[in-house]
C-alpha positions as a Python dict, from the first residue, in 0.01 Angstrom:
ca = {
    (1, 'M'): (0, 0, 0),
    (2, 'S'): (128, 348, -87),
    (3, 'H'): (259, 577, 184),
    (4, 'N'): (-14, 833, 110),
    (5, 'L'): (-287, 578, 177),
    (6, 'M'): (-120, 457, 495),
    (7, 'T'): (-106, 808, 638),
    (8, 'K'): (-456, 912, 534),
    (9, 'D'): (-774, 833, 727),
    (10, 'V'): (-963, 560, 542),
    (11, 'T'): (-1289, 753, 563),
    (12, 'Q'): (-1124, 1029, 358),
    (13, 'W'): (-1026, 802, 66),
    (14, 'D'): (-1180, 901, -267),
    (15, 'L'): (-1279, 662, -549),
    (16, 'N'): (-928, 657, -699),
    (17, 'E'): (-767, 583, -363),
    (18, 'V'): (-1007, 295, -304),
    (19, 'G'): (-900, 171, -647),
    (20, 'L'): (-532, 191, -549),
    (21, 'W'): (-612, -6, -234),
    (22, 'L'): (-778, -278, -443),
    (23, 'E'): (-472, -290, -669),
    (24, 'S'): (-248, -339, -366),
    (25, 'L'): (-458, -646, -280),
    (26, 'G'): (-427, -786, -632),
    (27, 'L'): (-796, -719, -703),
    (28, 'R'): (-758, -463, -979),
    (29, 'E'): (-1036, -622, -1188),
    (30, 'H'): (-1297, -506, -934),
    (31, 'K'): (-1202, -135, -947),
    (32, 'K'): (-1474, -47, -1194),
    (33, 'A'): (-1743, -220, -989),
    (34, 'F'): (-1642, -23, -680),
    (35, 'Q'): (-1624, 303, -874),
    (36, 'S'): (-1957, 252, -1053),
    (37, 'N'): (-2118, 195, -712),
    (38, 'A'): (-1953, 513, -575),
    (39, 'I'): (-1772, 331, -294),
    (40, 'T'): (-1539, 578, -122),
    (41, 'G'): (-1352, 519, 202),
    (42, 'S'): (-1650, 585, 428),
    (43, 'E'): (-1867, 334, 238),
    (44, 'L'): (-1577, 88, 220),
    (45, 'L'): (-1565, 35, 596),
    (46, 'E'): (-1936, -53, 604),
    (47, 'L'): (-1930, -322, 333),
    (48, 'T'): (-2066, -666, 422),
    (49, 'D'): (-2025, -1000, 246),
    (50, 'G'): (-2369, -955, 92),
    (51, 'D'): (-2271, -610, -42),
    (52, 'L'): (-1958, -751, -207),
    (53, 'H'): (-2157, -1031, -366),
    (54, 'D'): (-2417, -784, -497),
    (55, 'I'): (-2155, -569, -676),
    (56, 'G'): (-2015, -869, -859),
    (57, 'M'): (-1754, -1032, -636),
    (58, 'K'): (-1865, -1391, -686),
    (59, 'K'): (-1553, -1564, -554),
    (60, 'L'): (-1573, -1640, -182),
    (61, 'G'): (-1194, -1619, -143),
    (62, 'E'): (-1184, -1266, -281),
    (63, 'R'): (-1470, -1153, -57),
    (64, 'K'): (-1296, -1299, 249),
    (65, 'K'): (-974, -1125, 149),
    (66, 'I'): (-1156, -791, 131),
    (67, 'L'): (-1338, -846, 462),
    (68, 'N'): (-1015, -946, 640),
    (69, 'Q'): (-844, -631, 513),
    (70, 'L'): (-1143, -417, 616),
    (71, 'S'): (-1122, -570, 963),
    (72, 'Q'): (-756, -468, 982),
    (73, 'L'): (-841, -116, 863),
    (74, 'N'): (-1106, -89, 1132),
    (75, 'Q'): (-860, -211, 1395),
    (76, 'T'): (-614, 54, 1284),
    (77, 'R'): (-880, 321, 1336),
    (78, 'D'): (-1023, 171, 1658),
    (79, 'P'): (-815, -109, 1821),
    (80, 'R'): (-1026, -391, 1956),
    (81, 'A'): (-993, -724, 2135),
    (82, 'S'): (-1210, -1029, 2202),
    (83, 'L'): (-1352, -1140, 2534),
    (84, 'N'): (-1537, -1459, 2628),
    (85, 'I'): (-1792, -1429, 2907),
    (86, 'G'): (-1967, -1743, 3025),
    (87, 'D'): (-2100, -1944, 2732),
    (88, 'E'): (-2151, -1639, 2511),
    (89, 'S'): (-1891, -1510, 2268),
    (90, 'L'): (-1884, -1134, 2312),
    (91, 'S'): (-1691, -851, 2150),
    (92, 'L'): (-1524, -594, 2375),
    (93, 'D'): (-1326, -278, 2309),
    (94, 'S'): (-1011, -317, 2517),
    (95, 'S'): (-786, -31, 2421),
    (96, 'S'): (-1036, 241, 2341),
    (97, 'S'): (-1404, 323, 2351),
    (98, 'I'): (-1620, 542, 2136),
    (99, 'G'): (-1699, 886, 2269),
    (100, 'D'): (-1479, 1079, 2507),
    (101, 'S'): (-1417, 872, 2821),
    (102, 'N'): (-1174, 761, 3085),
    (103, 'Q'): (-1148, 430, 3271),
    (104, 'S'): (-1373, 551, 3555),
    (105, 'D'): (-1646, 650, 3315),
    (106, 'I'): (-1705, 333, 3112),
    (107, 'L'): (-2038, 176, 3015),
    (108, 'F'): (-2066, -193, 2924),
    (109, 'V'): (-2345, -245, 2670),
    (110, 'K'): (-2466, -600, 2612),
    (111, 'C'): (-2637, -612, 2269),
    (112, 'V'): (-2866, -908, 2204),
    (113, 'H'): (-2979, -1002, 1852),
    (114, 'E'): (-3169, -1330, 1818),
    (115, 'E'): (-2934, -1591, 1972),
    (116, 'E'): (-2620, -1378, 1941),
    (117, 'T'): (-2486, -1145, 2211),
    (118, 'R'): (-2211, -883, 2176),
    (119, 'L'): (-2052, -680, 2457),
    (120, 'L'): (-1943, -324, 2376),
    (121, 'Q'): (-1728, -103, 2594),
    (122, 'V'): (-1815, 263, 2544),
    (123, 'S'): (-1794, 593, 2722),
    (124, 'M'): (-2078, 707, 2945),
    (125, 'N'): (-2070, 1020, 2727),
    (126, 'V'): (-2131, 827, 2404),
    (127, 'T'): (-2412, 961, 2184),
    (128, 'L'): (-2689, 742, 2043),
    (129, 'S'): (-2556, 804, 1693),
    (130, 'Q'): (-2208, 684, 1791),
    (131, 'L'): (-2351, 379, 1966),
    (132, 'K'): (-2561, 283, 1662),
    (133, 'S'): (-2254, 312, 1439),
    (134, 'E'): (-2066, 76, 1670),
    (135, 'V'): (-2357, -170, 1677),
    (136, 'K'): (-2377, -159, 1298),
    (137, 'R'): (-2008, -242, 1275),
    (138, 'E'): (-2050, -532, 1515),
    (139, 'F'): (-2347, -695, 1340),
    (140, 'G'): (-2275, -585, 984),
    (141, 'Q'): (-2613, -414, 939),
    (142, 'R'): (-2813, -120, 1072),
    (143, 'M'): (-3005, -197, 1391),
    (144, 'S'): (-3290, -47, 1590),
    (145, 'L'): (-3217, -49, 1963),
    (146, 'T'): (-3461, -103, 2250),
    (147, 'W'): (-3422, -172, 2624),
    (148, 'K'): (-3653, -299, 2896),
    (149, 'D'): (-3725, -69, 3188),
    (150, 'K'): (-3782, -189, 3546),
    (151, 'D'): (-4149, -262, 3464),
    (152, 'G'): (-4048, -488, 3176),
    (153, 'D'): (-4172, -247, 2907),
    (154, 'K'): (-3968, -212, 2587),
    (155, 'I'): (-3844, 142, 2524),
    (156, 'A'): (-3739, 223, 2166),
    (157, 'L'): (-3427, 439, 2131),
    (158, 'H'): (-3492, 668, 1835),
    (159, 'K'): (-3366, 1006, 1958),
    (160, 'E'): (-3074, 1135, 2164),
    (161, 'A'): (-3324, 1240, 2434),
    (162, 'H'): (-3439, 877, 2465),
    (163, 'W'): (-3077, 768, 2509),
    (164, 'K'): (-3003, 1031, 2774),
    (165, 'N'): (-3304, 916, 2975),
    (166, 'T'): (-3187, 557, 2940),
    (167, 'L'): (-2843, 643, 3077),
    (168, 'L'): (-3007, 788, 3387),
    (169, 'A'): (-3148, 442, 3462),
    (170, 'V'): (-2815, 260, 3423),
    (171, 'R'): (-2697, 64, 3725),
    (172, 'N'): (-2346, -71, 3782),
    (173, 'N'): (-2231, 74, 3449),
    (174, 'T'): (-2403, -210, 3261),
    (175, 'L'): (-2691, -194, 3013),
    (176, 'R'): (-2868, -464, 2813),
    (177, 'L'): (-3010, -363, 2473),
    (178, 'I'): (-3211, -556, 2216),
    (179, 'A'): (-3086, -505, 1858),
    (180, 'T'): (-3334, -554, 1574),
    (181, 'P'): (-3254, -520, 1201),
    (182, 'K'): (-3415, -206, 1066),
    (183, 'K'): (-3724, -285, 862),
    (184, 'K'): (-3610, -91, 559),
    (185, 'E'): (-3319, -334, 519),
    (186, 'L'): (-3568, -619, 496),
    (187, 'I'): (-3862, -459, 317),
    (188, 'D'): (-3876, -109, 174),
    (189, 'K'): (-4135, 158, 252),
    (190, 'E'): (-4348, 74, -51),
    (191, 'E'): (-4364, -291, 52),
    (192, 'V'): (-4456, -199, 409),
    (193, 'S'): (-4733, 29, 283),
    (194, 'F'): (-4869, -252, 67),
    (195, 'L'): (-4849, -513, 342),
    (196, 'E'): (-5022, -285, 592),
    (197, 'S'): (-5306, -224, 343),
    (198, 'L'): (-5392, -594, 308),
    (199, 'V'): (-5704, -732, 470),
    (200, 'D'): (-5529, -1065, 519),
    (201, 'G'): (-5259, -1110, 781),
    (202, 'V'): (-4898, -1098, 667),
    (203, 'I'): (-4603, -1227, 873),
    (204, 'I'): (-4236, -1220, 771),
    (205, 'I'): (-3987, -1450, 943),
    (206, 'N'): (-3618, -1527, 897),
    (207, 'A'): (-3454, -1865, 840),
    (208, 'K'): (-3470, -1942, 1214),
    (209, 'G'): (-3843, -1872, 1240),
    (210, 'I'): (-3793, -1535, 1415),
    (211, 'I'): (-4067, -1282, 1337),
    (212, 'L'): (-3932, -972, 1164),
    (213, 'F'): (-4257, -803, 1060),
    (214, 'Y'): (-4633, -844, 1087),
    (215, 'N'): (-4913, -618, 971),
    (216, 'K'): (-5215, -470, 1147),
    (217, 'S'): (-5438, -754, 1033),
    (218, 'V'): (-5219, -998, 1229),
    (219, 'E'): (-5251, -781, 1539),
    (220, 'K'): (-5630, -790, 1509),
    (221, 'M'): (-5643, -1160, 1420),
    (222, 'F'): (-5417, -1285, 1702),
    (223, 'G'): (-5475, -1017, 1968),
    (224, 'Y'): (-5112, -903, 1999),
    (225, 'T'): (-4994, -540, 1998),
    (226, 'R'): (-4756, -390, 1743),
    (227, 'T'): (-4429, -495, 1909),
    (228, 'E'): (-4519, -798, 2122),
    (229, 'L'): (-4428, -1054, 1855),
    (230, 'L'): (-4113, -896, 1712),
    (231, 'E'): (-3804, -1111, 1769),
    (232, 'K'): (-4030, -1398, 1890),
    (233, 'N'): (-4042, -1736, 1717),
    (234, 'V'): (-4342, -1771, 1487),
    (235, 'K'): (-4442, -2091, 1666),
    (236, 'T'): (-4579, -1856, 1935),
    (237, 'L'): (-4884, -1839, 1707),
    (238, 'M'): (-4933, -2218, 1698),
    (239, 'P'): (-5086, -2472, 1937),
    (240, 'R'): (-4821, -2678, 2118),
    (241, 'E'): (-4860, -2993, 1904),
    (242, 'Y'): (-4781, -2792, 1590),
    (243, 'A'): (-4524, -2561, 1748),
    (244, 'E'): (-4307, -2854, 1856),
    (245, 'K'): (-4274, -2967, 1492),
    (246, 'H'): (-4221, -2627, 1326),
    (247, 'D'): (-3846, -2594, 1380),
    (248, 'S'): (-3793, -2939, 1228),
    (249, 'F'): (-4004, -2837, 924),
    (250, 'L'): (-3780, -2532, 872),
    (251, 'K'): (-3464, -2735, 917),
    (252, 'N'): (-3589, -2997, 671),
    (253, 'Y'): (-3666, -2728, 412),
    (254, 'H'): (-3320, -2571, 443),
    (255, 'T'): (-3160, -2914, 411),
    (256, 'T'): (-3366, -3067, 128),
    (257, 'G'): (-3549, -2777, -36),
    (258, 'V'): (-3873, -2975, -2),
    (259, 'A'): (-4165, -2768, 130),
    (260, 'H'): (-4524, -2852, 223),
    (261, 'V'): (-4653, -2494, 225),
    (262, 'I'): (-4421, -2273, 18),
    (263, 'G'): (-4581, -2180, -313),
    (264, 'K'): (-4885, -2402, -245),
    (265, 'G'): (-5082, -2299, 62),
    (266, 'R'): (-5256, -2524, 314),
    (267, 'S'): (-5512, -2531, 593),
    (268, 'I'): (-5368, -2487, 944),
    (269, 'V'): (-5473, -2434, 1305),
    (270, 'A'): (-5352, -2109, 1465),
    (271, 'Q'): (-5361, -1984, 1823),
    (272, 'R'): (-5449, -1637, 1952),
    (273, 'K'): (-5282, -1460, 2244),
    (274, 'N'): (-5566, -1569, 2477),
    (275, 'G'): (-5508, -1936, 2388),
    (276, 'E'): (-5809, -1969, 2158),
    (277, 'T'): (-5743, -2176, 1843),
    (278, 'F'): (-5897, -2109, 1501),
    (279, 'A'): (-5886, -2246, 1147),
    (280, 'A'): (-5685, -2053, 889),
    (281, 'Y'): (-5543, -2086, 540),
    (282, 'L'): (-5169, -2014, 504),
    (283, 'S'): (-4970, -1935, 189),
    (284, 'V'): (-4592, -1890, 217),
    (285, 'S'): (-4333, -1753, -24),
    (286, 'V'): (-3955, -1753, 16),
    (287, 'T'): (-3719, -1470, -79),
    (288, 'V'): (-3338, -1481, -85),
    (289, 'K'): (-3229, -1133, 26),
    (290, 'S'): (-2857, -1206, -5),
    (291, 'S'): (-2619, -1500, -9),
    (292, 'K'): (-2671, -1543, 366),
    (293, 'R'): (-3023, -1413, 426),
    (294, 'T'): (-3349, -1590, 345),
    (295, 'I'): (-3688, -1464, 458),
    (296, 'F'): (-4033, -1623, 443),
    (297, 'T'): (-4351, -1422, 391),
    (298, 'G'): (-4674, -1583, 506),
    (299, 'T'): (-5024, -1465, 415),
    (300, 'I'): (-5285, -1597, 657),
    (301, 'Q'): (-5663, -1589, 618),
    (302, 'E'): (-5899, -1677, 902),
    (303, 'V'): (-6183, -1908, 799),
    (304, 'T'): (-6495, -2012, 988),
    (305, 'K'): (-6515, -2353, 824),
    (306, 'K'): (-6278, -2593, 657),
    (307, 'P'): (-6149, -2392, 362),
    (308, 'D'): (-6185, -2492, 1),
    (309, 'P'): (-5837, -2425, -141),
    (310, 'T'): (-5983, -2354, -485),
    (311, 'A'): (-6222, -2094, -352),
    (312, 'V'): (-5975, -1932, -111),
    (313, 'V'): (-5682, -1897, -348),
    (314, 'G'): (-5870, -1864, -677),
    (315, 'H'): (-6096, -1583, -563),
    (316, 'S'): (-5915, -1407, -280),
    (317, 'Q'): (-5559, -1416, -414),
    (318, 'F'): (-5652, -1263, -748),
    (319, 'E'): (-5857, -981, -596),
    (320, 'I'): (-5593, -913, -334),
    (321, 'L'): (-5353, -818, -614),
    (322, 'D'): (-5545, -492, -651),
    (323, 'N'): (-5407, -391, -310),
    (324, 'L'): (-5052, -411, -443),
    (325, 'L'): (-4856, -97, -515),
    (326, 'D'): (-4680, -290, -792),
    (327, 'A'): (-4816, -425, -1119),
    (328, 'A'): (-4930, -787, -1099),
    (329, 'L'): (-5039, -1044, -1358),
    (330, 'V'): (-5165, -1403, -1337),
    (331, 'I'): (-5109, -1635, -1634),
    (332, 'D'): (-5176, -2003, -1699),
    (333, 'T'): (-4934, -2266, -1830),
    (334, 'K'): (-4997, -2153, -2189),
    (335, 'G'): (-4905, -1794, -2109),
    (336, 'I'): (-5265, -1672, -2129),
    (337, 'V'): (-5339, -1381, -1895),
    (338, 'K'): (-5606, -1472, -1637),
    (339, 'Y'): (-5593, -1154, -1429),
    (340, 'M'): (-5419, -815, -1413),
    (341, 'N'): (-5442, -557, -1135),
    (342, 'R'): (-5498, -182, -1150),
    (343, 'E'): (-5127, -100, -1119),
    (344, 'T'): (-5059, -295, -1439),
    (345, 'T'): (-5296, -60, -1621),
    (346, 'R'): (-5113, 240, -1475),
    (347, 'L'): (-4774, 99, -1571),
    (348, 'L'): (-4846, -32, -1922),
    (349, 'A'): (-5162, 168, -2015),
    (350, 'Y'): (-5357, -144, -2118),
    (351, 'T'): (-5704, -211, -1976),
    (352, 'P'): (-5787, -559, -1841),
    (353, 'Q'): (-6026, -611, -2134),
    (354, 'E'): (-5736, -561, -2378),
    (355, 'V'): (-5507, -812, -2208),
    (356, 'I'): (-5705, -1084, -2028),
    (357, 'G'): (-5747, -1387, -2252),
    (358, 'R'): (-5441, -1300, -2464),
    (359, 'N'): (-5083, -1427, -2442),
    (360, 'V'): (-4867, -1234, -2195),
    (361, 'K'): (-4593, -1199, -2458),
    (362, 'M'): (-4791, -905, -2602),
    (363, 'L'): (-4641, -709, -2311),
    (364, 'M'): (-4281, -788, -2415),
    (365, 'P'): (-4052, -649, -2685),
    (366, 'N'): (-3848, -871, -2913),
    (367, 'P'): (-3644, -1087, -2871),
    (368, 'F'): (-3819, -1174, -2542),
    (369, 'R'): (-4160, -1200, -2711),
    (370, 'D'): (-4049, -1465, -2958),
    (371, 'E'): (-3874, -1671, -2689),
    (372, 'H'): (-4136, -1660, -2410),
    (373, 'D'): (-4344, -1965, -2504),
    (374, 'K'): (-4021, -2167, -2525),
    (375, 'Y'): (-3918, -2050, -2175),
    (376, 'V'): (-4253, -2159, -2028),
    (377, 'K'): (-4246, -2496, -2203),
    (378, 'N'): (-3887, -2556, -2089),
    (379, 'Y'): (-3976, -2479, -1725),
    (380, 'L'): (-4282, -2704, -1727),
    (381, 'T'): (-4072, -2985, -1876),
    (382, 'T'): (-3750, -2955, -1676),
    (383, 'G'): (-3837, -2749, -1370),
    (384, 'N'): (-3540, -2520, -1443),
    (385, 'A'): (-3633, -2153, -1400),
    (386, 'K'): (-3445, -1826, -1438),
    (387, 'V'): (-3709, -1610, -1271),
    (388, 'I'): (-3940, -1823, -1053),
    (389, 'G'): (-3851, -1789, -686),
    (390, 'Q'): (-3561, -1556, -766),
    (391, 'G'): (-3667, -1253, -967),
    (392, 'R'): (-3473, -1078, -1241),
    (393, 'D'): (-3457, -753, -1437),
    (394, 'V'): (-3651, -762, -1765),
    (395, 'V'): (-3802, -517, -2012),
    (396, 'A'): (-4179, -467, -2051),
    (397, 'Q'): (-4348, -295, -2345),
    (398, 'A'): (-4627, -45, -2279),
    (399, 'K'): (-4932, 4, -2501),
    (400, 'D'): (-4767, 299, -2679),
    (401, 'G'): (-4463, 84, -2761),
    (402, 'S'): (-4226, 240, -2509),
    (403, 'L'): (-3988, 11, -2320),
    (404, 'I'): (-4000, 4, -1941),
    (405, 'P'): (-3725, -164, -1732),
    (406, 'V'): (-3888, -366, -1453),
    (407, 'H'): (-3790, -620, -1190),
    (408, 'L'): (-4003, -932, -1229),
    (409, 'S'): (-4074, -1168, -938),
    (410, 'L'): (-4263, -1482, -1040),
    (411, 'S'): (-4429, -1752, -829),
    (412, 'D'): (-4569, -2090, -933),
    (413, 'T'): (-4900, -2175, -764),
    (414, 'S'): (-5167, -2444, -793),
    (415, 'I'): (-5531, -2329, -770),
    (416, 'G'): (-5729, -2644, -727),
    (417, 'D'): (-5637, -2852, -1031),
    (418, 'E'): (-5506, -2554, -1229),
    (419, 'R'): (-5146, -2434, -1225),
    (420, 'V'): (-5088, -2058, -1260),
    (421, 'F'): (-4798, -1814, -1240),
    (422, 'T'): (-4825, -1483, -1057),
    (423, 'G'): (-4584, -1209, -1166),
    (424, 'I'): (-4508, -887, -976),
    (425, 'L'): (-4350, -607, -1180),
    (426, 'R'): (-4169, -313, -1023),
    (427, 'R'): (-4024, -29, -1228),
    (428, 'T'): (-3644, -20, -1192),
    (429, 'Q'): (-3569, 301, -1381),
    (430, 'E'): (-3728, 640, -1427),
    (431, 'D'): (-4018, 671, -1670),
    (432, 'T'): (-3903, 613, -2025),
    (433, 'N'): (-4239, 660, -2196),
    (434, 'S'): (-4236, 828, -2535),
    (435, 'E'): (-4454, 855, -2842),
    (436, 'K'): (-4498, 543, -3050),
    (437, 'S'): (-4494, 745, -3369),
    (438, 'G'): (-4131, 838, -3303),
    (439, 'L'): (-3949, 604, -3073),
    (440, 'Q'): (-4118, 275, -3139),
    (441, 'I'): (-4108, 306, -3518),
    (442, 'E'): (-3745, 417, -3501),
    (443, 'R'): (-3656, 126, -3273),
    (444, 'E'): (-3836, -131, -3485),
    (445, 'V'): (-3647, -18, -3793),
    (446, 'L'): (-3311, -25, -3614),
    (447, 'D'): (-3377, -377, -3481),
    (448, 'N'): (-3361, -500, -3840),
    (449, 'L'): (-3025, -332, -3910),
    (450, 'A'): (-2705, -538, -3918),
    (451, 'V'): (-2500, -244, -3785),
    (452, 'P'): (-2507, -123, -3423),
    (453, 'A'): (-2766, 150, -3360),
    (454, 'I'): (-2868, 333, -3044),
    (455, 'V'): (-3159, 570, -2973),
    (456, 'I'): (-3139, 829, -2692),
    (457, 'D'): (-3358, 1118, -2579),
    (458, 'E'): (-3259, 1476, -2504),
    (459, 'K'): (-3138, 1374, -2156),
    (460, 'G'): (-2908, 1108, -2298),
    (461, 'T'): (-3131, 823, -2176),
    (462, 'I'): (-3109, 508, -2390),
    (463, 'H'): (-3443, 402, -2545),
    (464, 'G'): (-3320, 176, -2824),
    (465, 'F'): (-3026, -67, -2836),
    (466, 'N'): (-3040, -320, -3119),
    (467, 'V'): (-2890, -668, -3127),
    (468, 'A'): (-2584, -551, -3320),
    (469, 'S'): (-2516, -294, -3045),
    (470, 'Q'): (-2548, -564, -2782),
    (471, 'N'): (-2291, -775, -2969),
    (472, 'L'): (-2051, -481, -3008),
    (473, 'F'): (-2065, -348, -2651),
    (474, 'G'): (-2127, -672, -2458),
    (475, 'F'): (-2430, -529, -2275),
    (476, 'S'): (-2775, -687, -2287),
    (477, 'L'): (-3080, -470, -2352),
    (478, 'I'): (-3189, -477, -1987),
    (479, 'E'): (-2846, -359, -1871),
    (480, 'V'): (-2863, -32, -2066),
    (481, 'I'): (-3228, 53, -2133),
    (482, 'G'): (-3326, 358, -1931),
    (483, 'K'): (-2963, 442, -1846),
    (484, 'N'): (-2754, 732, -1971),
    (485, 'V'): (-2562, 665, -2293),
    (486, 'K'): (-2240, 778, -2127),
    (487, 'V'): (-2210, 429, -1976),
    (488, 'L'): (-2074, 339, -2321),
    (489, 'M'): (-1803, 606, -2307),
    (490, 'P'): (-1461, 621, -2140),
    (491, 'S'): (-1331, 924, -1951),
    (492, 'P'): (-1316, 1217, -2016),
    (493, 'E'): (-1600, 1190, -2272),
    (494, 'R'): (-1822, 1032, -2009),
    (495, 'E'): (-1792, 1328, -1772),
    (496, 'N'): (-1842, 1584, -2052),
    (497, 'H'): (-2124, 1426, -2254),
    (498, 'D'): (-2417, 1581, -2063),
    (499, 'K'): (-2257, 1923, -2114),
    (500, 'Y'): (-2210, 1860, -2488),
    (501, 'L'): (-2571, 1751, -2524),
    (502, 'Q'): (-2709, 2046, -2329),
    (503, 'N'): (-2491, 2288, -2527),
    (504, 'H'): (-2626, 2149, -2854),
    (505, 'L'): (-2988, 2176, -2739),
    (506, 'T'): (-2923, 2537, -2632),
    (507, 'T'): (-2710, 2663, -2923),
    (508, 'G'): (-2770, 2415, -3203),
    (509, 'K'): (-2395, 2367, -3249),
    (510, 'T'): (-2265, 2014, -3303),
    (511, 'S'): (-1959, 1822, -3416),
    (512, 'V'): (-2133, 1488, -3480),
    (513, 'I'): (-2494, 1530, -3589),
    (514, 'G'): (-2526, 1498, -3966),
    (515, 'Q'): (-2150, 1465, -4008),
    (516, 'G'): (-1998, 1164, -3835),
    (517, 'R'): (-1663, 1140, -3663),
    (518, 'Q'): (-1412, 898, -3511),
    (519, 'V'): (-1467, 836, -3139),
    (520, 'I'): (-1368, 585, -2873),
    (521, 'A'): (-1638, 367, -2717),
    (522, 'L'): (-1624, 151, -2405),
    (523, 'H'): (-1704, -221, -2396),
    (524, 'K'): (-1871, -374, -2089),
    (525, 'N'): (-1542, -542, -1996),
    (526, 'G'): (-1355, -209, -2006),
    (527, 'T'): (-1197, -257, -2347),
    (528, 'L'): (-1174, 59, -2562),
    (529, 'I'): (-1336, 31, -2906),
    (530, 'P'): (-1246, 274, -3190),
    (531, 'V'): (-1565, 346, -3389),
    (532, 'R'): (-1711, 589, -3639),
    (533, 'L'): (-2027, 753, -3504),
    (534, 'S'): (-2291, 931, -3711),
    (535, 'V'): (-2593, 1084, -3538),
    (536, 'T'): (-2928, 1198, -3671),
    (537, 'K'): (-3175, 1417, -3483),
    (538, 'K'): (-3556, 1407, -3500),
    (539, 'V'): (-3835, 1590, -3323),
    (540, 'C'): (-4152, 1384, -3278),
    (541, 'Q'): (-4455, 1545, -3116),
    (542, 'G'): (-4237, 1790, -2927),
    (543, 'K'): (-3981, 1533, -2811),
    (544, 'T'): (-3624, 1524, -2943),
    (545, 'I'): (-3461, 1189, -3012),
    (546, 'F'): (-3112, 1112, -3142),
    (547, 'T'): (-3021, 799, -3338),
    (548, 'G'): (-2659, 693, -3350),
    (549, 'I'): (-2525, 453, -3614),
    (550, 'I'): (-2192, 296, -3517),
    (551, 'Q'): (-1929, 129, -3731),
    (552, 'K'): (-1629, -40, -3575),
    (553, 'T'): (-1302, 82, -3732),
}
C-alpha cells in the first residue's frame, strides 16, 4: 500500500484511492465495480459480504480477502480485542471506547440479537448516533435499539433524548439492549405500505423462524400489539402440538429444499394470544435477500369452516392483487393472462379487457416476445427456472410501444387442479415513456439493421439498443435501457457528454450530428473500441430523439 494511503484516514479516501487499495490487494479487476457503485472510504468500511456479492464479487476467497483487510483497517482506526464471558462469545473494546471517556467513566453495553450477544465497551458520554454506528459495525447491518425498563416495558431508542433518559437508569455501568434489524433493510417503505393495506394477515420471518414483521391484520387476528411478537419465534402463534414440529419443518426445508406450504398454501390451526385456536389458510413464499439471508412471507386468512383451497386462493388471491402498489399479472401454463391488477394498467396503459385472454408476450418487446413460449415450455418440462422464486430484471413494453425496465418476481401456484404463475413487476428506472410514432417506429427499424444502432432522448437516456449494439458493446438490452448513454463512453468523454448535449440543445452547435466522426467507445469489460459515429436528430410530437449509427473501425 502506498505511503499516502497509509497516512490518510480511510474515511477520507476518494474513489481513486479505493482503487489503489484494491490494486495493492491484487484485485484490480474489481475497481470499476467499486467506482460505478460510488464506494469511497467511508462506504468501504461498512461493506458486508452480501454487499460484495451484490456488486459482482462472486468468488468467496476474494470476498474474504476484502473483509479481512477491512477488519484490519477498522482495527487501525479503533483497536479492539475479544472477550469470552460465560457461554456467550462477546466482543469488547479493550484499548479504546467510542466517545470521550476515561477508565472511571465506562459503560458496558450488552447487545442481544436473536441468539447472538455482543458486549461493547463505550464511554458514558457516548451519543446514540455513535452507539448505533458501533452496533452496525459489530453486526454488519443497521439496527434499531430497545431496552426494557424496570417494569419490563420495551423502550425504543430513536432520539438522543431517549438515550439520555436511558443512561439515567443505568446501574453498575451495565446496560442490556435488544438489537433488531431495521425494517427498511428487509422490506422497503413501498412494501410496508402494501403489506399494511392488506385485509389478510402478513407475517415475515427469517430462516430461524424469528418474526421480523407483521401487519395490522395480524394484530387484530391474534390479539397481539404492534411490538409484542417482534423477535419472537413464529411458533408462538401455533398450538403446542404444531409448534413442537415447526423448527424441524424449517430445518428440513433448508436441508432438502422440499416444502409442504411454500408456493402451495394449506389449511392450518392457529392460536391467539388468549389461547383460543382457530382455522386458517396459510400461503408462504420464500425470498433470498442475499447470499446469507433468506426470509419467508406468510399470508394468513382466518376461515370459519374448513377452507376450500380452490375458492380461497382462486378468488381471494386474485382480488388481493389490486391492493398491491406494484403491477401484478396471473397467467396459466400456456401464457394466457387470467388476471391483471390496476397498477398494471397504470404501468403499461392497457385495460384488463385488452389483455385478459391473450398471451402475456404481447407485453414484451423482441427478442423476449419470440422466446417466451419456449421458456414456459422448458420450465414445465425440466423445472429449471431463471425467474421463478428468484426474480430478475426484464423489459416490458407499454401500449404505446415504449420500453420500461422492470424487476419481475414470479411464483408458481396451484389453484385447485389448475397451475398458474403470478408475476409482480416493479419499475427499476425512471419513466421512459415516449410517443410510439417516433421512438417505437425508429426502434423497430433499427432492430432489423445489421450495424449497431442506439436511440437516446434529449437527456441522454437510452431508449433503443439493437442486437448488433449488444454484440458490439457486450451489454444486454436490460443492462442499458433507461440508463444514460455515457455508460458506453470512457473518460473524459463520459464526464463531458451531458454538457455537450445540453450545449447542442441550447445553441444548435454540433460536431457529430449529420457529419460523423471517429470516437472511442467503451465495452462492458472495459476494453476501448475505436468506432465511427454518425448521429441523426428528430423531433416527434415535441420530443427530441437522437439515433446513433456505429461502425467499428
